C-alpha positions as CSV (number, residue, x, y, z in Angstrom):
1,M,-12.3,3.5,-3.3
2,L,-14.3,2.6,-6.3
3,D,-16.5,5.2,-8.0
4,R,-20.1,4.6,-6.7
5,N,-21.7,6.0,-9.8
6,K,-19.6,4.0,-12.2
7,L,-20.3,0.9,-10.1
8,R,-24.0,1.4,-10.1
9,N,-24.1,1.9,-13.9
10,N,-21.8,-1.0,-14.7
11,L,-22.7,-3.8,-12.2
12,D,-21.9,-6.7,-14.5
13,F,-18.5,-5.3,-15.4
14,F,-17.5,-4.5,-11.8
15,K,-18.8,-7.9,-10.6
16,K,-16.5,-9.7,-13.1
17,K,-13.5,-7.5,-12.3
18,L,-13.9,-7.8,-8.6
19,V,-14.4,-11.6,-8.7
20,E,-11.1,-11.6,-10.6
21,R,-9.6,-9.8,-7.6
22,G,-10.8,-12.5,-5.2
23,V,-14.1,-10.8,-4.1
24,S,-16.9,-13.4,-3.5
25,E,-20.2,-12.9,-5.3
26,S,-21.9,-12.7,-1.9
27,Q,-19.6,-9.8,-0.8
28,F,-20.3,-7.9,-4.0
29,E,-24.1,-8.5,-3.7
30,A,-24.1,-7.4,-0.1
31,Y,-22.7,-4.0,-1.2
32,V,-25.2,-3.7,-4.1
33,Q,-28.1,-4.4,-1.8
34,A,-26.8,-1.9,0.8
35,D,-26.4,0.8,-1.8
36,K,-30.0,0.2,-3.1
37,A,-31.3,0.3,0.4
38,M,-29.5,3.6,1.1
39,R,-30.8,5.2,-2.2
40,K,-34.3,4.0,-1.4
41,L,-34.2,5.7,2.0
42,L,-32.8,8.8,0.4
43,H,-35.7,8.9,-2.1
44,Q,-38.2,8.5,0.8
45,I,-36.6,11.4,2.6
46,E,-36.8,13.6,-0.4
47,L,-40.5,12.8,-0.9
48,A,-41.1,13.4,2.8
49,N,-39.3,16.8,2.7
50,Q,-41.4,17.8,-0.3
51,K,-44.6,16.8,1.5
52,Q,-43.5,18.7,4.7
53,T,-43.0,21.8,2.6
54,L,-46.5,21.6,1.2
55,L,-48.0,20.9,4.7
56,A,-46.2,23.9,6.1
57,Q,-47.8,26.1,3.4
58,Q,-51.2,24.6,4.2
59,V,-50.8,25.1,7.9
60,A,-49.8,28.7,7.3
61,K,-53.0,29.3,5.4
62,K,-55.3,27.3,7.7
63,K,-54.0,28.3,11.1
64,G,-55.4,26.2,13.9
65,D,-56.4,23.3,11.7
66,L,-55.8,20.4,14.1
67,K,-55.8,17.7,11.4
68,L,-53.0,19.5,9.5
69,L,-51.0,20.1,12.7
70,K,-51.3,16.4,13.6
71,E,-50.3,15.3,10.1
72,S,-47.3,17.7,10.2
73,K,-46.2,16.4,13.6
74,E,-46.4,12.8,12.4
75,L,-44.5,13.6,9.2
76,K,-41.7,15.3,11.3
77,Q,-41.4,12.1,13.4
78,K,-41.3,10.0,10.3
79,L,-38.6,12.2,8.8
80,E,-36.5,11.8,12.0
81,Q,-36.8,8.0,11.8
82,L,-36.0,8.0,8.1
83,N,-32.9,10.1,8.7
84,I,-31.7,7.7,11.4
85,A,-32.3,4.7,9.1
86,F,-30.5,6.5,6.2
87,K,-27.4,7.3,8.4
88,E,-27.2,3.6,9.3
89,A,-27.7,2.5,5.7
90,E,-25.1,5.0,4.5
91,T,-22.6,3.8,7.1
92,L,-23.1,0.2,6.1
93,S,-22.8,0.9,2.4
94,Q,-19.6,2.9,2.9
95,E,-18.1,0.2,5.1
96,L,-18.8,-2.4,2.4
97,L,-17.5,-0.2,-0.3
98,L,-14.3,0.5,1.6
99,N,-13.7,-3.3,1.7
100,L,-13.9,-3.7,-2.1
101,P,-10.4,-3.7,-3.7
102,N,-9.4,-1.8,-6.8
103,I,-10.1,-3.4,-10.2
104,A,-7.2,-4.5,-12.3
105,D,-5.9,-2.7,-15.4
106,E,-6.7,-4.5,-18.6
107,S,-3.0,-5.5,-19.1
108,V,-3.0,-7.5,-15.8
109,P,-3.2,-11.3,-16.2
110,V,-6.2,-12.9,-14.5
111,G,-5.2,-15.5,-11.9
112,R,-5.8,-16.6,-8.3
113,D,-2.3,-16.4,-6.8
114,E,1.4,-16.1,-7.5
115,T,1.4,-19.1,-9.8
116,A,-0.3,-16.9,-12.5
117,N,2.3,-14.1,-12.3
118,L,4.3,-13.4,-15.5
119,E,8.1,-13.2,-15.5
120,L,8.9,-10.3,-17.8
121,L,12.7,-10.0,-17.6
122,K,15.8,-11.2,-15.9
123,E,19.0,-9.1,-15.3
124,G,22.4,-10.3,-14.1
125,R,24.0,-13.7,-13.9
126,K,23.5,-16.0,-10.9
127,P,26.8,-16.5,-9.1
128,V,28.6,-19.8,-9.5
129,F,30.4,-21.0,-6.3
130,D,33.0,-23.7,-5.9
131,F,31.5,-24.3,-2.4
132,T,28.0,-24.6,-1.0
133,P,26.8,-21.1,-0.3
134,L,25.2,-20.4,3.0
135,P,21.8,-18.7,3.7
136,H,22.2,-15.3,5.1
137,W,21.0,-16.2,8.6
138,E,23.9,-18.6,9.0
139,L,26.3,-16.0,7.7
140,C,24.8,-13.6,10.2
141,E,25.6,-16.0,13.1
142,R,29.1,-17.0,11.9
143,L,30.1,-13.4,11.3
144,Q,28.3,-12.1,14.4
145,L,26.3,-9.6,12.3
146,V,22.9,-10.0,13.9
147,A,22.1,-10.7,17.5
148,F,18.9,-12.7,17.0
149,D,18.8,-13.8,20.7
150,K,19.2,-10.3,22.1
151,A,16.5,-9.0,19.8
152,T,14.2,-11.8,21.0
153,K,15.1,-10.9,24.6
154,L,14.4,-7.3,24.0
155,T,11.1,-7.7,22.1
156,G,10.2,-11.1,20.8
157,A,10.4,-13.3,17.7
158,R,11.0,-11.8,14.3
159,F,12.8,-8.8,15.5
160,V,16.5,-8.3,14.9
161,A,19.4,-6.3,16.4
162,Y,22.2,-5.5,13.9
163,T,25.7,-5.2,15.3
164,D,28.7,-3.1,14.3
165,K,29.5,-3.7,10.6
166,A,26.0,-4.9,9.9
167,A,24.5,-1.7,11.3
168,K,26.9,0.3,9.2
169,L,26.2,-1.8,6.1
170,L,22.4,-1.3,6.6
171,R,23.0,2.5,6.8
172,A,25.1,2.4,3.7
173,I,22.4,0.6,1.8
174,A,19.8,3.2,2.8
175,S,22.2,6.0,1.8
176,L,22.8,4.5,-1.6
177,M,19.1,4.2,-2.3
178,I,18.2,7.8,-1.1
179,D,21.1,9.2,-3.1
180,F,19.9,7.3,-6.2
181,N,16.4,8.8,-5.8
182,K,17.1,12.3,-4.6
183,N,17.7,13.8,-8.1
184,K,14.2,12.8,-9.1
185,Y,12.2,12.5,-5.9
186,Q,11.8,15.1,-3.1
187,E,13.0,13.6,0.2
188,W,10.8,13.6,3.3
189,N,11.3,12.5,6.9
190,V,7.9,11.6,8.3
191,P,6.4,10.3,11.6
192,V,6.2,6.5,12.0
193,I,2.9,6.9,13.9
194,V,-0.2,7.5,11.7
195,N,-3.9,7.8,12.4
196,E,-6.9,5.8,11.3
197,T,-7.9,8.3,8.6
198,S,-4.5,8.0,6.9
199,L,-4.6,4.2,6.9
200,T,-8.1,4.3,5.4
201,G,-7.0,6.7,2.8
202,T,-4.3,4.4,1.4
203,G,-6.4,1.2,1.9
204,Q,-4.9,-0.6,4.8
205,L,-8.1,0.0,6.9
206,P,-10.6,-1.3,7.4
207,K,-9.8,-4.5,5.6
208,F,-6.3,-5.2,7.0
209,K,-6.8,-4.1,10.6
210,D,-5.2,-7.4,11.8
211,D,-2.0,-6.7,10.0
212,V,-1.2,-3.4,11.6
213,F,0.0,-2.6,15.1
214,K,-2.4,-0.3,17.0
215,L,-1.3,1.7,20.0
216,E,-3.4,0.7,23.0
217,N,-6.1,3.1,24.1
218,T,-5.4,5.5,21.2
219,R,-6.5,5.9,17.6
220,Y,-2.9,5.8,16.5
221,Y,-1.1,3.0,14.6
222,L,2.5,2.1,13.8
223,S,2.8,2.7,10.0
224,P,3.0,-0.6,8.0
225,T,4.6,1.3,5.0
226,L,5.9,4.8,4.2
227,E,3.3,4.9,1.4
228,V,0.8,5.8,4.0
229,Q,2.6,8.9,5.2
230,L,3.8,10.1,1.8
231,A,0.4,9.6,0.0
232,N,-1.5,11.3,2.7
233,L,0.6,14.4,2.8
234,H,-1.9,15.8,0.3
235,A,-5.1,14.3,1.7
236,N,-8.0,16.8,1.3
237,E,-6.0,19.0,-1.0
238,I,-6.3,20.2,-4.6
239,F,-3.2,20.5,-6.8
240,T,-3.0,22.9,-9.8
241,E,-2.5,20.9,-13.0
242,G,1.0,22.5,-13.3
243,E,2.1,20.9,-10.0
244,L,1.8,17.4,-11.4
245,P,3.5,15.0,-11.6
246,K,4.9,15.1,-8.1
247,Y,7.5,12.6,-6.8
248,Y,8.4,11.9,-3.1
249,T,10.8,9.5,-1.3
250,A,11.5,8.6,2.3
251,T,13.4,6.0,4.3
252,G,12.4,4.7,7.7
253,V,11.1,1.8,9.8
254,N,7.8,0.0,9.1
255,F,5.8,-2.3,11.3
256,R,3.5,-5.3,10.4
257,Q,1.9,-8.1,12.2
258,E,2.3,-10.4,9.2
259,A,-0.8,-12.2,10.3
260,G,-0.9,-14.3,7.2
261,S,2.7,-15.6,7.2
262,A,2.1,-18.9,8.9
263,G,4.2,-21.6,7.2
264,K,6.3,-19.1,5.3
265,Q,10.1,-18.7,5.8
266,T,10.7,-16.5,8.9
267,K,14.4,-17.1,9.5
268,G,16.9,-14.3,9.1
269,T,16.0,-10.8,8.0
270,I,13.4,-11.4,5.3
271,R,10.1,-11.4,7.1
272,L,10.2,-9.2,10.2
273,H,7.7,-7.3,12.3
274,Q,9.9,-4.2,12.1
275,F,11.8,-3.6,8.9
276,Q,13.4,-0.7,7.0
277,K,12.9,0.4,3.4
278,V,13.0,3.3,1.0
279,E,9.7,4.2,-0.5
280,L,8.7,6.1,-3.6
281,V,5.3,7.8,-4.1
282,K,4.0,9.7,-7.1
283,F,1.0,11.9,-7.8
284,C,0.0,12.4,-11.5
285,K,-3.0,12.7,-13.8
286,P,-4.8,9.3,-14.3
287,S,-3.9,9.2,-18.0
288,E,-0.2,9.2,-17.1
289,A,-0.3,6.6,-14.4
290,I,0.8,3.5,-16.3
291,H,3.7,5.4,-17.9
292,E,4.8,6.7,-14.5
293,L,4.6,3.1,-13.2
294,E,7.1,1.9,-15.9
295,E,9.4,4.8,-14.9
296,M,9.2,4.1,-11.2
297,T,9.9,0.4,-11.7
298,R,13.0,1.3,-13.8
299,D,14.2,3.6,-11.0
300,A,14.1,0.7,-8.5
301,E,15.8,-1.6,-11.0
302,Q,18.7,0.8,-11.4
303,I,19.7,0.4,-7.8
304,L,19.8,-3.4,-8.2
305,L,21.9,-3.0,-11.4
306,E,24.3,-0.7,-9.4
307,L,24.6,-3.4,-6.7
308,K,25.2,-6.1,-9.3
309,I,22.6,-8.5,-7.8
310,P,20.7,-10.7,-10.2
311,F,17.0,-10.0,-10.3
312,R,13.8,-10.5,-12.2
313,R,10.7,-8.5,-12.9
314,L,7.2,-10.0,-12.4
315,L,3.9,-8.7,-13.6
316,L,1.5,-9.7,-10.8
317,C,-1.8,-11.3,-11.6
318,S,-5.2,-10.0,-10.5
319,G,-5.3,-12.3,-7.4
320,D,-1.8,-11.5,-6.2
321,M,-1.9,-7.7,-6.3
322,G,-2.3,-5.5,-3.2
323,F,-5.7,-4.2,-2.3
324,S,-5.3,-0.7,-3.7
325,A,-3.3,-1.6,-6.8
326,Q,-4.6,-1.6,-10.4
327,K,-1.2,-2.9,-11.7
328,T,1.9,-4.1,-9.9
329,Y,5.4,-5.1,-10.8
330,D,7.5,-7.1,-8.3
331,L,11.3,-7.1,-8.4
332,E,12.8,-10.3,-6.9
333,V,16.5,-10.8,-6.3
334,W,18.3,-14.1,-6.5
335,M,19.2,-15.4,-3.0
336,A,22.2,-17.7,-3.7
337,G,22.3,-19.3,-0.3
338,C,18.5,-20.0,-0.2
339,N,18.5,-21.0,-3.9
340,E,15.4,-18.9,-4.6
341,Y,14.1,-15.5,-5.7
342,R,12.8,-13.1,-3.0
343,E,10.9,-9.9,-3.4
344,V,12.7,-6.7,-2.6
345,S,10.4,-4.2,-4.4
346,S,6.8,-3.9,-5.3
347,C,5.8,-1.0,-7.6
348,S,2.1,-0.2,-8.1
349,S,-0.2,2.2,-9.9
350,C,-3.4,2.7,-7.9
351,G,-5.2,4.9,-10.4
352,D,-7.6,7.2,-8.5
353,F,-8.5,4.5,-5.9
354,Q,-6.5,6.0,-3.0
355,A,-7.1,9.6,-4.1
356,R,-10.9,9.0,-4.0
357,R,-10.5,7.7,-0.4
358,A,-8.1,10.5,0.7
359,M,-9.7,13.3,-1.4
360,I,-6.6,14.2,-3.4
361,R,-7.5,16.1,-6.5
362,Y,-6.3,18.6,-9.1
363,K,-7.9,21.4,-11.1
364,D,-8.3,20.2,-14.7
365,L,-7.5,23.1,-16.9
366,T,-9.6,21.7,-19.8
367,T,-12.8,21.1,-17.9
368,G,-12.3,23.5,-15.0
369,K,-13.4,20.7,-12.6
370,N,-11.6,19.2,-9.6
371,T,-10.5,15.7,-10.7
372,Y,-9.0,12.9,-8.6
373,V,-5.3,12.3,-9.2
374,A,-3.6,9.0,-9.7
375,T,-1.3,7.7,-7.0
376,L,1.6,5.3,-7.3
377,N,3.9,3.7,-4.8
378,G,7.0,1.6,-4.9
379,T,9.8,0.2,-2.7
380,A,13.3,1.2,-3.8
381,L,14.2,-0.9,-2.0
382,A,13.6,-3.2,1.1
383,I,16.7,-2.6,3.1
384,D,16.8,-5.7,5.3
385,R,16.2,-7.9,2.3
386,I,18.9,-6.3,0.3
387,F,21.2,-6.7,3.3
388,A,20.4,-10.5,3.2
389,A,20.9,-10.6,-0.6
390,I,24.3,-9.0,-0.4
391,L,25.5,-11.5,2.2
392,E,24.4,-14.4,0.1
393,H,25.6,-13.0,-3.3
394,Y,29.0,-11.7,-2.1
395,Q,30.0,-14.5,0.3
396,T,33.4,-16.2,-0.3
397,K,34.8,-19.6,0.3
398,A,36.8,-18.2,3.2
399,G,33.6,-17.3,4.9
400,E,33.9,-13.6,4.3
401,V,31.5,-11.2,2.6
402,M,32.8,-8.7,0.1
403,I,31.2,-5.2,0.0
404,P,29.7,-4.3,-3.4
405,Q,31.6,-1.5,-5.2
406,A,28.6,0.8,-5.1
407,L,28.6,0.8,-1.3
408,L,32.4,1.4,-0.6
409,K,32.1,5.2,-0.5
410,Y,29.8,4.9,2.4
411,L,32.0,2.5,4.5
412,D,35.5,2.3,5.9
413,F,35.8,-1.4,5.2
414,D,35.6,-3.5,2.0
415,K,34.8,-6.9,3.4
416,I,33.2,-8.4,6.5
417,T,35.3,-11.1,8.3
418,K,34.6,-13.0,11.5
419,P,35.6,-11.1,14.6
420,K,38.6,-12.4,16.4
């Protein structure tokens, strides 16, 4: 959530920065007017309270003065009406503020969509085949790795059921990622069900209510990302300055409606309603956030280097970043069978945007004041997508898939062949 006071005192600056994030001028103006209306009512309440205090003193001096008693009664009724109006105005103002995204860091390129993203680096060589490489969904069918039809029967479209060696490979991928992260990040195992407050804290609600699965007749939701659980572990808490920075990691399942995915590639294991990933979350002082983002992104890149899968790093533009982000790097792997890059990691600094919503603070030793922390989150990495990338990158002319060297210690096989 944006700082109300900073916004009020720098309207032109915030308007410019929010328009760069895709906010319409009318949406911004709606918040400004709601905030003004709320503050006007608050001022009227303060004046009425002052007048009520004076009237009470006068009534005490002139007991039985009917005119004063009547005036006092009318003022009390007016105050009740003003307080009701203020609560309504405050609710509207807060709702509109919660729907405004974070503003971008000055180093972020301005742009509407992914076409304005900047490619910063490439690592690894794209494989050269003496045959036409297959996309992973065809390899899944030929090698009987994923029972797409059975998953559809069990649940519906865009769910998958991994079989035998595929299930083991998926587990091995997750183990490699957690083992890579465990020396630096504290591991957690958290619930997959979260409440409305947690989703509001990290910015999924209220704006993206159509992209999350809500449990019927409850206030609970299936978590769309482990960022929600890890970041909210310290909601309404105050760190000591010495406790920062703090690094967390977890692996688990995530659930998304993917409401805006019409027309996008939905074959295979790339865009699912239920998917697995390893998440990284950091808490630090705001002045250290951008440095911590660089470190987090390198942590995710190290896993790709270990798997020897070609990838590139993108700096996302203002219009392509997530709602809560102030700066984001995406890591995309080369999908040889699809002949395109696909995202497997998104690492973001959110500044104090989420901390302000979730009330996560630290005691600043210099000022003695409670100050909002900065939060960061990153995927290291998307497990189902890495599974797909391994199939496409390590496929052979014989129709087999070789297992990357880094995963062999987790498995009792070194290649996947078609079952007899």
